[in-house]
Steps between C-alpha positions, in 0.01 A plus 500: 500500500859495600742396226699187522866499505545354160273773346722774677809325371365508137389862535841599629677305232274651223540862626879451507538423874558754770677838424610763754292808441557849563249537775659219698845643461363841614352339813802305565718818466279669767559221752867491433555889473658536855740194435825458319475216255818284506419294181232519221458251219234508240443243228286486193501670166292693379282469800663421830359198679749446779637739768739411782617764743699502824479757777691520830303637793628589848199421724170286534274785427662586173506134395138477588426808281641320196327174561171660576517727192593212259228277650248785431613529144491131427172467693319755281540276202321205662547121467546529116756778538877505529735237637707659761748401770633711787803356691638665818847410617637616837839647464620352842813589694612795512161636381219284657230771440583522133339309213537442126174481319483338147192525289420290183210593288400308186632171380858409421 
């Protein structure tokens, strides 16, 4: 039987909520290996529970690589997994083919 939202909330609360684990960071590092990160912010002590990073990409294909990779990482954790948001902003003139990708994982 599938768990109700309130049961999941109580479980997450009693277990200390969500924390970024080493395996997720390793997977994310593989996705972002070919990119230069512009900004990285990690919050939470002793166990990090929030990650924000910003990447500039120079074309649609590279932008799609990041979005697809992050979606795969978050999707592996299922519906009770990790809250995550991926935002894609076009740079505009004079770089219409370039994008800024911002990723938020965890809760603020």
